[in-house]
C-alpha positions as CSV (number, residue, x, y, z in Angstrom):
1,X,34.9,-49.3,23.5
2,X,38.0,-48.6,25.6
3,X,40.9,-51.1,25.3
4,X,44.4,-50.9,26.6
5,X,47.9,-50.8,25.0
6,X,51.0,-52.0,26.8
7,X,53.4,-49.3,25.7
8,X,56.6,-50.0,27.6
9,X,58.0,-52.4,30.2
10,X,61.5,-52.3,31.8
11,X,63.1,-53.2,35.0
12,X,66.6,-52.1,36.2
13,X,69.1,-54.9,35.6
14,X,69.9,-55.4,39.3
15,X,66.1,-55.9,40.0
16,X,65.5,-58.3,37.1
17,X,64.4,-62.0,37.6
18,X,62.6,-61.1,40.8
19,X,59.0,-61.3,39.4
20,X,58.6,-57.5,39.3
21,X,57.5,-57.4,35.6
22,X,55.0,-60.2,36.2
23,X,53.5,-58.6,39.3
24,X,53.2,-55.2,37.5
25,X,51.6,-56.8,34.5
26,X,49.1,-58.8,36.6
27,X,48.2,-55.7,38.7
28,X,47.6,-53.6,35.6
29,X,45.6,-56.4,34.0
30,X,43.4,-56.8,37.1
31,X,42.8,-53.0,37.2
32,X,41.8,-53.1,33.5
33,X,39.4,-56.1,34.1
34,X,37.8,-54.2,37.1
35,X,37.1,-51.3,34.7
36,X,35.5,-53.6,32.2
37,X,38.3,-53.3,29.6
38,X,38.1,-56.5,27.5
39,X,41.7,-56.8,26.3
40,X,45.0,-55.2,25.9
41,X,47.4,-55.3,22.9
42,X,51.1,-54.6,22.5
43,X,53.9,-54.5,19.9
44,X,56.5,-56.4,22.0
45,X,60.3,-56.2,21.7
46,X,62.8,-59.1,21.7
47,X,63.7,-58.6,25.3
48,X,60.1,-58.2,26.6
49,X,58.6,-61.0,24.5
50,X,59.5,-63.9,26.8
51,X,58.0,-62.1,29.8
52,X,54.8,-61.1,28.1
53,X,54.2,-64.6,26.6
54,X,54.9,-66.3,30.0
55,X,52.3,-64.1,31.6
56,X,49.1,-64.6,29.7
57,X,49.7,-62.6,26.6
58,X,48.9,-64.5,23.3
59,X,50.9,-64.1,20.1
60,X,48.3,-63.3,17.4
61,X,50.5,-63.1,14.3
62,X,53.9,-62.1,13.1
63,X,54.3,-58.3,13.0
64,X,57.0,-57.2,10.6
65,X,58.1,-54.1,8.7
66,X,57.8,-54.6,5.0
67,X,59.7,-52.6,2.4
68,X,59.0,-51.4,-1.1
69,X,62.1,-50.4,-3.0
70,X,61.5,-47.6,-5.5
71,X,65.0,-47.0,-6.7
72,X,68.5,-48.2,-5.8
73,X,70.0,-45.6,-3.5
74,X,71.7,-45.5,-0.1
75,X,68.4,-44.9,1.7
76,X,67.1,-48.2,0.2
77,X,70.2,-50.1,1.3
78,X,69.7,-48.6,4.8
79,X,66.1,-49.8,4.9
80,X,67.4,-53.4,4.3
81,X,70.3,-53.1,6.7
82,X,69.0,-55.7,9.2
83,X,68.5,-58.3,6.4
84,X,72.3,-58.9,5.8
85,X,74.8,-58.3,3.1
86,X,73.3,-60.8,0.6
87,X,69.9,-59.2,0.7
88,X,71.4,-55.7,0.2
89,X,73.5,-57.0,-2.7
90,X,70.3,-58.2,-4.4
91,X,68.6,-54.8,-3.9
92,X,68.7,-54.0,-7.7
93,X,66.8,-57.3,-8.4
94,X,64.3,-56.4,-5.6
95,X,63.7,-53.0,-7.2
96,X,63.1,-54.5,-10.6
97,X,60.7,-57.1,-9.1
98,X,58.8,-54.3,-7.3
99,X,58.2,-52.5,-10.5
100,X,55.8,-55.3,-11.5
101,X,53.3,-53.8,-9.1
102,X,53.4,-50.3,-10.7
103,X,50.7,-51.1,-13.3
104,X,48.3,-52.3,-10.5
105,X,49.1,-49.1,-8.5
106,X,48.1,-47.0,-11.5
107,X,44.9,-48.9,-11.9
108,X,44.1,-48.6,-8.2
109,X,44.2,-44.8,-8.3
110,X,42.1,-44.4,-11.5
111,X,39.1,-42.2,-10.7
112,X,40.7,-40.9,-7.5
113,X,42.6,-37.7,-6.6
114,X,44.3,-36.7,-3.4
115,X,44.5,-33.3,-1.7
116,X,46.6,-32.2,1.3
117,X,44.8,-32.0,4.6
118,X,45.1,-28.8,6.6
119,X,42.8,-30.0,9.4
120,X,40.6,-33.1,9.6
121,X,37.0,-32.2,10.3
122,X,33.4,-33.4,9.8
123,X,34.2,-35.3,6.7
124,X,35.8,-38.1,8.8
125,X,32.6,-38.7,10.7
126,X,30.8,-39.0,7.4
127,X,32.8,-42.0,6.3
128,X,31.1,-45.4,6.8
129,X,32.3,-47.5,9.7
130,X,35.4,-49.7,8.9
131,X,34.6,-53.3,7.9
132,X,37.0,-54.7,10.5
133,X,35.9,-55.5,14.0
134,X,38.9,-54.2,15.9
135,X,39.7,-50.6,14.8
136,X,41.3,-47.8,16.7
137,X,39.4,-44.5,17.0
138,X,40.1,-42.4,14.0
139,X,37.9,-39.3,14.5
140,X,39.0,-35.8,13.5
141,X,40.3,-35.0,17.0
142,X,42.5,-38.0,17.1
143,X,43.8,-37.6,13.5
144,X,44.6,-34.0,14.0
145,X,46.5,-34.8,17.2
146,X,48.2,-37.9,15.8
147,X,49.4,-36.5,12.5
148,X,49.0,-32.7,12.3
149,X,49.9,-31.5,15.8
150,X,53.1,-33.5,16.4
151,X,56.1,-31.8,17.8
152,X,58.3,-32.3,14.7
153,X,55.6,-31.9,12.1
154,X,57.0,-34.6,9.8
155,X,53.7,-36.0,8.6
156,X,52.0,-35.5,5.3
157,X,48.2,-36.1,5.4
158,X,45.9,-36.3,2.3
159,X,42.3,-36.8,1.6
160,X,41.3,-39.2,-1.1
161,X,38.5,-38.0,-3.3
162,X,36.3,-39.7,-5.9
163,X,34.2,-37.5,-8.1
164,X,34.8,-34.6,-5.7
165,X,33.6,-36.5,-2.6
166,X,36.0,-37.4,0.2
167,X,36.1,-41.2,0.5
168,X,39.3,-41.7,2.6
169,X,42.6,-40.4,3.7
170,X,46.2,-41.5,4.2
171,X,49.2,-40.3,6.1
172,X,52.9,-40.7,5.2
173,X,56.3,-39.6,6.5
174,X,59.5,-38.9,4.5
175,X,62.9,-38.6,6.0
176,X,66.2,-38.6,4.1
177,X,65.1,-40.8,1.3
178,X,63.1,-43.3,3.4
179,X,59.3,-43.1,3.2
180,X,56.8,-44.5,5.8
181,X,53.2,-45.4,5.1
182,X,51.6,-44.8,8.5
183,X,47.9,-44.9,8.0
184,X,45.2,-45.2,5.4
185,X,41.4,-45.5,5.4
186,X,38.9,-46.0,2.7
187,X,35.1,-45.9,2.6
188,X,35.0,-49.2,0.7
189,X,37.5,-51.8,-0.6
190,X,38.1,-49.9,-3.8
191,X,39.0,-46.6,-2.0
192,X,41.0,-48.6,0.6
193,X,43.2,-49.9,-2.2
194,X,43.2,-46.4,-3.8
195,X,44.4,-44.8,-0.5
196,X,47.3,-47.2,-0.1
197,X,48.3,-46.9,-3.8
198,X,48.1,-43.1,-3.6
199,X,50.4,-43.1,-0.6
200,X,53.1,-45.1,-2.5
201,X,52.8,-42.6,-5.4
202,X,53.0,-39.6,-3.0
203,X,56.2,-40.9,-1.3
204,X,57.7,-41.5,-4.7
205,X,57.0,-37.9,-5.6
206,X,58.5,-36.8,-2.3
207,X,61.8,-38.5,-3.3
208,X,61.7,-41.7,-1.3
209,X,64.0,-44.5,-2.5
210,X,62.2,-47.0,-0.2
211,X,58.9,-47.2,1.6
212,X,58.3,-49.1,4.8
213,X,55.1,-50.1,6.7
214,X,54.5,-52.5,9.5
215,X,52.1,-55.4,8.8
216,X,50.3,-57.9,11.0
217,X,50.2,-61.1,8.9
218,X,46.7,-62.3,8.3
219,X,45.2,-58.8,8.6
220,X,43.7,-56.7,5.8
221,X,47.0,-55.0,5.1
222,X,49.0,-58.2,4.5
223,X,47.8,-58.9,0.9
224,X,47.4,-55.3,0.1
225,X,51.0,-54.3,0.6
226,X,52.2,-57.4,-1.2
227,X,50.2,-56.2,-4.2
228,X,51.9,-52.8,-4.0
229,X,55.4,-54.4,-4.4
230,X,56.3,-54.5,-0.7
231,X,58.4,-57.5,0.6
232,X,58.8,-58.7,4.2
233,X,62.2,-58.9,5.9
234,X,64.1,-62.1,5.9
235,X,63.5,-62.7,9.6
236,X,63.3,-66.3,10.7
237,X,62.0,-65.3,14.2
238,X,59.6,-62.3,13.6
239,X,58.2,-60.6,16.7
240,X,54.5,-61.2,17.3
241,X,51.6,-58.8,17.8
242,X,50.3,-59.8,21.2
243,X,47.0,-59.7,23.1
244,X,46.0,-60.4,26.7
245,X,42.3,-61.0,27.5
246,X,41.2,-59.2,30.6
247,X,37.4,-59.9,30.4
248,X,36.2,-62.8,28.2
249,X,33.8,-61.4,25.6
250,X,33.0,-61.4,21.9
251,X,35.3,-58.3,21.6
252,X,38.2,-60.3,23.2
253,X,37.5,-63.2,20.9
254,X,37.7,-60.9,17.9
255,X,41.0,-59.5,19.2
256,X,42.6,-63.0,19.0
257,X,41.9,-63.2,15.3
258,X,44.4,-61.2,13.1
259,X,41.8,-61.0,10.3
260,X,39.6,-58.8,12.7
261,X,42.3,-56.1,13.1
262,X,42.8,-52.8,11.3
263,X,46.2,-52.0,12.7
264,X,48.8,-49.7,11.1
265,X,51.8,-47.7,12.3
266,X,49.4,-44.9,13.1
267,X,48.2,-47.0,16.1
268,X,51.7,-47.2,17.6
269,X,52.6,-45.1,20.7
270,X,55.3,-43.2,18.9
271,X,55.3,-40.0,16.9
272,X,56.5,-41.6,13.7
273,X,58.7,-44.3,12.3
274,X,61.4,-41.9,11.3
């Protein structure tokens, strides 16, 4: 099924407050409806949020970047820069608290191994369909384009294997001590947890002092990353993940429920978080 993503919206300052954004948004929404596209989604910014929400877009759930501190270092302090001086001062305590998840991470990867991906292939099609209702296309062609054919080549992709069989994959980035968990997929709940846990261990091995991943609250990833030692930012006004329904349907109804979504940073319209 084809859906739409609103990837950017801006109007020159001298032309703002003239209804241009609203008319463009309505025009594109009408075109999408005419093509039978059930809904669109977006990761809105602070300046665009008001315009989106006033024009038929619905806030589904807070969408925030969570952080797992692995060790106290400058990169970890940088990851917490937006949380203020007090939060950064308490970083050693946060790192100590996060270590409580390490035993669970080791249990989650028991019986699994990971291997670098040179190219994604037929093994991806062999994985069972995801258990969520709203999932972006993740076939081999997309994964190769998204993670292995990027201009800067900053991604590290790995297959997850159980008894020699490929049961999932994950993708990470590492840049100057900061790690980013961008995507993970498992054939079942156990391998899903295993892929996420293996990504944390991989980034630790790459030298990351802190790992970040962006989470829609109420989705499958919410409780998973908390169990891996990640903590959300201290943001009293988090930005929402937003959806606009173009054609009322069961698919659009599912899109309005955060529990239906399998959305990670690999679904964003940017090469990578770094």
